[in-house]
VOGU-3710 file (C-alpha; in Angstrom, 3 decimals, decimal comma):
1> xxxxxxxxxx> -12,333/1,553/6,849  -9,841/-0,881/8,545  -9,006/0,193/12,471  -5,327/0,818/11,533  -6,038/2,714/8,169  -3,538/5,084/6,606  -2,659/8,061/9,019  -5,277/10,806/8,904  -4,456/13,924/6,731  -2,977/16,977/8,586
11> xxxxxxxxxx> -5,046/19,438/10,215  -3,202/22,849/9,321  -3,822/24,327/6,145  -0,097/24,526/4,926  0,659/20,829/5,586  -2,879/19,778/4,225  -1,986/21,573/0,902  1,600/19,760/0,856  -0,241/16,270/1,737  -2,635/16,782/-0,986
21> xxxxxxxxxx> 0,410/17,102/-3,618  2,435/14,379/-2,184  -0,729/11,985/-2,314  -1,004/12,131/-5,979  2,327/10,077/-6,234  1,707/7,011/-7,708  3,198/3,586/-6,422  5,569/2,657/-9,251  4,832/-1,301/-9,465  0,968/-0,709/-9,157
31> xxxxxxxxxx> 0,193/2,597/-11,015  -3,433/2,544/-10,211  -2,694/3,187/-6,527  -1,496/6,441/-5,081  0,932/6,157/-2,154  -2,064/7,755/-0,047  -4,177/4,381/-1,175  -1,394/2,122/-0,194  -0,929/3,711/3,146  2,879/4,556/2,550
41> xxxxxxxxxx> 2,249/8,125/2,930  2,511/8,599/6,958  2,868/12,340/7,468  3,535/15,548/5,749  4,344/18,839/7,936  4,920/22,303/6,778  7,155/24,521/8,746  9,351/27,509/8,462  12,207/25,309/7,691  10,577/23,537/4,808
51> xxxxxxxxxx> 8,643/20,511/4,256  8,989/17,106/5,886  7,398/14,059/4,505  7,592/10,679/6,125  7,041/7,207/3,936  6,806/3,840/5,307  7,613/1,329/2,704  5,632/-1,793/2,306  8,838/-4,051/3,262  12,131/-2,711/4,181
61> xxxxxxxxxx> 13,665/-4,219/0,628  11,093/-2,574/-1,395  12,489/-2,005/-4,858  10,046/1,002/-5,496  10,885/2,843/-2,661  13,695/4,993/-4,323  11,370/5,894/-6,848  8,522/6,897/-4,358  10,899/9,039/-2,583  12,106/10,734/-5,697
71> xxxxxxxxxx> 8,751/11,054/-7,074  7,131/12,980/-3,720  10,216/15,262/-3,746  9,879/16,022/-7,523  6,218/16,519/-7,042  6,633/18,915/-3,952  9,320/21,016/-5,638  7,426/20,987/-8,647  4,366/22,618/-6,627  6,872/25,287/-5,523
81> xxxxxxxxxx> 7,756/23,982/-2,085  11,473/24,386/-0,904  13,724/22,431/1,371  11,933/19,527/0,937  12,968/16,172/3,016  11,467/12,724/2,383  12,304/10,237/5,256  11,717/6,552/5,559  9,923/5,252/8,716  10,220/1,739/9,293
91> xxxxxxxxxx> 8,326/1,709/12,592  6,014/0,932/12,909  6,219/-1,507/10,122  3,470/-1,065/7,176  0,540/-3,401/7,214  -1,877/-3,848/4,671  -4,475/-2,840/7,243  -3,279/0,940/6,244  -4,437/0,379/2,711  -7,890/2,635/1,763
101> xxxxxxxxxx> -10,937/0,966/0,993  -10,563/2,883/-2,324  -7,029/1,400/-2,953  -8,589/-2,090/-2,375  -11,242/-1,415/-4,835  -8,603/0,008/-7,338  -6,590/-3,131/-6,955  -9,574/-5,388/-7,784  -10,309/-3,303/-10,815  -6,701/-3,526/-11,937
111> xxxxxxxxxx> -6,853/-7,340/-11,819  -4,970/-7,984/-8,477  -6,832/-9,519/-5,679  -7,085/-7,270/-2,800  -5,760/-8,586/0,488  -8,390/-9,936/2,837  -8,521/-10,136/6,621  -6,528/-7,942/8,871  -3,178/-8,427/9,666  -3,618/-7,122/13,500
121> xxxxxxxxxx> -5,775/-10,393/13,622  -3,216/-12,835/12,779  -1,449/-14,566/15,700  1,963/-13,192/16,639  3,434/-16,527/17,760  3,249/-20,142/17,819  0,613/-20,610/20,514  -3,066/-20,755/19,603  -4,947/-21,583/16,394  -3,596/-21,156/12,971
131> xxxxxxxxxx> -5,611/-19,177/10,717  -6,040/-20,717/7,315  -7,103/-18,709/4,219  -9,709/-20,897/2,817  -9,831/-19,072/-0,731  -9,065/-16,013/-2,759  -11,346/-14,386/-5,077  -10,710/-14,166/-8,619  -10,529/-10,345/-9,342  -11,791/-11,089/-13,050
141> xxxxxxxxxx> -14,867/-13,444/-12,396  -15,239/-13,438/-8,731  -14,844/-17,271/-8,607  -13,590/-18,632/-5,387  -12,177/-21,651/-7,179  -8,571/-20,513/-7,176  -5,121/-21,863/-6,365  -1,763/-20,448/-5,176  0,805/-21,063/-8,102  3,502/-19,557/-6,486
151> xxxxxxxxxx> 3,947/-17,967/-3,141  5,938/-14,697/-4,656  4,426/-13,311/-7,568  5,587/-10,113/-9,618  6,751/-8,705/-6,370  7,611/-9,948/-2,975  4,298/-8,558/-1,509  2,105/-10,437/-3,902  1,408/-14,048/-4,628  0,808/-15,624/-8,097
161> xxxxxxxxxx> -2,742/-17,241/-8,093  -4,709/-19,133/-11,333  -8,581/-18,881/-11,423  -9,821/-22,528/-12,077  -12,974/-21,282/-13,372  -12,012/-18,807/-15,972  -8,229/-20,014/-16,251  -6,731/-16,741/-15,797  -3,567/-16,121/-13,699  -3,690/-13,009/-11,024
171> xxxxxx> -1,916/-11,362/-8,291  -3,086/-11,608/-4,710  -1,667/-8,745/-2,653  -0,635/-10,382/0,502  -1,807/-9,416/3,956  1,039/-8,003/5,732
//
């Protein structure tokens, strides 16, 4: 598990039950990943006033955000929860370090290369060495003989790659 992996589940029983319901919501752009796998589900709290859920989008302009918010609201109200509030939390910013190991495996099985490395290890400014990514492994044949075709793929958080070994295109989920 990565050091800054997704937030831990709540410890009180009522909030944990609501977390489990919210965690079933899938990412509308990558339907094999739940919002828990992706690390977008930040917190769930049940109080006498209702249920409060915090989501952190993969980036502030994520087009799937409204759908995720609506799906979490729908899942919880369908499960009998009342007074559900789904908040968007932009700070701290989401990072691929928050993805679960299970989520990374699901990405690979789905044909999307999972992010490699840790966002926390990237340099934050111009000083110091620049890290270079040597290769992205093809999720179909595991070859490292790949090349980036476009820095932005099917969504802004993915790059489009081509495997030179099996000649298949694939998405690579960028380290953010």
